[in-house]
C-alpha positions as CSV (number, residue, x, y, z in Angstrom):
1,M,35.4,48.9,223.6
2,K,35.9,51.2,221.3
3,T,32.2,52.4,221.0
4,F,32.6,53.9,224.8
5,D,36.1,55.0,224.2
6,N,34.5,57.1,221.3
7,R,31.7,58.6,223.1
8,L,34.3,59.2,226.1
9,C,35.9,61.7,222.9
10,W,32.7,62.7,221.6
11,L,31.4,63.5,225.4
12,P,34.3,66.5,225.8
13,A,34.0,67.3,222.1
14,R,30.2,68.7,222.5
15,L,31.3,70.0,225.8
16,D,34.0,72.3,224.4
17,E,31.6,73.9,221.9
18,Q,29.6,75.8,224.4
19,P,31.1,75.8,228.5
20,Q,28.9,78.6,229.4
21,R,25.4,76.6,228.9
22,P,24.5,75.3,232.1
23,T,24.1,71.4,230.8
24,M,22.7,68.0,232.5
25,I,23.9,65.0,230.8
26,F,21.4,61.4,230.5
27,M,22.7,58.4,230.5
28,H,20.7,54.6,231.9
29,H,23.8,53.1,234.0
30,P,24.9,54.9,237.0
31,P,28.8,56.0,236.5
32,A,29.2,55.4,240.2
33,P,28.4,52.7,243.1
34,I,26.0,54.7,245.0
35,Q,26.3,52.2,247.9
36,F,23.5,49.6,246.6
37,P,25.7,46.6,245.9
38,Y,23.6,44.3,243.8
39,M,22.9,47.6,241.7
40,D,26.4,48.0,241.5
41,D,27.6,45.5,240.2
42,M,25.7,46.8,236.7
43,R,27.3,49.7,236.8
44,C,28.8,51.6,233.9
45,F,32.2,51.2,234.6
46,H,34.0,53.9,232.6
47,G,32.6,56.0,235.7
48,E,36.0,57.5,236.7
49,A,37.0,58.4,232.9
50,M,34.0,60.4,232.8
51,G,34.2,61.7,236.0
52,E,37.0,63.5,234.8
53,I,35.3,64.7,231.9
54,M,33.1,65.9,234.0
55,R,35.6,68.0,236.6
56,K,37.0,69.7,233.7
57,H,33.0,71.1,232.4
58,R,31.8,72.8,234.8
59,Q,28.6,73.7,233.0
60,V,27.7,70.1,234.1
61,L,25.3,71.0,236.0
62,A,23.6,67.5,237.4
63,V,23.8,63.7,235.2
64,C,20.9,61.9,235.6
65,C,20.4,57.9,235.9
66,G,17.8,55.0,236.1
67,N,18.2,51.4,236.0
68,V,18.5,50.9,240.0
69,H,14.6,51.2,240.2
70,R,15.3,53.4,243.5
71,E,16.3,57.3,244.2
72,A,19.6,58.4,244.6
73,V,21.7,61.4,244.6
74,V,25.6,61.6,244.7
75,N,28.3,64.2,244.6
76,W,30.1,62.8,242.1
77,H,33.6,64.7,240.5
78,G,32.6,68.0,241.4
79,T,28.8,67.7,240.3
80,V,25.4,66.0,241.1
81,L,24.5,62.8,240.0
82,F,20.7,62.1,240.0
83,V,19.2,58.3,240.0
84,A,15.9,58.9,238.9
85,P,13.7,56.5,241.0
86,S,11.4,53.8,239.0
87,S,8.1,55.0,237.2
88,S,7.1,50.7,237.7
89,F,8.5,49.0,241.0
90,S,11.3,49.5,243.3
91,Y,14.0,47.2,244.1
92,E,14.2,46.6,248.0
93,L,17.0,48.8,249.2
94,Q,20.1,46.3,250.3
95,T,23.3,47.6,251.6
96,N,24.9,44.8,252.1
97,E,26.1,42.5,249.4
98,V,23.5,39.6,248.4
99,D,22.7,36.8,245.2
100,D,19.5,38.3,244.5
101,I,16.5,41.1,245.3
102,D,13.2,41.5,245.7
103,P,10.9,44.2,243.9
104,V,9.0,46.2,246.3
105,F,5.3,47.9,245.9
106,E,6.3,51.5,246.1
107,P,4.3,54.1,244.9
108,P,5.9,55.2,240.8
109,M,7.6,58.2,240.3
110,C,9.6,60.1,238.4
111,R,12.4,63.0,238.9
112,L,11.4,66.3,237.4
113,F,13.8,68.8,237.1
114,F,13.8,72.7,236.6
115,W,16.3,75.0,235.9
116,S,16.3,78.9,235.1
117,E,19.4,81.4,235.6
118,N,17.6,83.0,239.0
119,T,17.3,79.8,240.8
120,G,19.4,77.5,239.1
121,L,18.8,73.4,238.9
122,V,15.9,72.0,241.3
123,S,15.1,68.8,241.4
124,H,11.3,66.8,242.6
125,I,10.8,63.6,242.9
126,S,6.9,63.2,241.9
127,F,4.5,60.3,242.5
128,I,3.0,59.1,239.1
129,D,-0.2,57.3,240.8
130,N,-0.8,56.0,244.1
131,Y,0.2,53.3,246.5
132,P,-1.5,50.0,245.2
133,Y,-2.5,48.8,249.0
134,G,-2.8,52.5,250.4
135,L,-1.7,54.3,253.2
136,T,-3.1,53.4,256.6
137,E,-0.4,54.3,259.3
138,G,0.0,57.8,260.6
139,V,-2.0,59.8,258.2
140,P,-5.6,60.9,259.2
141,T,-8.8,60.6,257.8
142,A,-10.1,62.6,255.0
143,P,-12.7,64.3,256.0
144,G,-16.4,62.5,255.7
145,G,-14.6,59.7,256.5
146,K,-13.2,58.5,253.0
């Protein structure tokens, strides 16, 4: 706990140094529940304390995390919490309590960010590779039947 308490002191001190600078925070575990109970049990449990830091530091445009192996976006303490998708395998979305979850074969993805003074923060999901089994239903055939 001491280490996390040190970080909770370190973070606002760094944010206080440049309160006008647009800032993003990157971390591994989500600091808030994302309505995925199996993975919510593995979140950062100091999220409320961190959320209070976000409320006091309006230059934080977003917090980005991973660990969930699914994409999600949450309105969190006056900022946006982006949960990055998986660059390897995904987990099946289970919004109810389960004992275990299985991986699913979805295309690997990553989340991209763009910031400028004109547009502010923009985020996109980008597929890294093809779905391993292809897509057939509802997808038009390419010219030449390929």
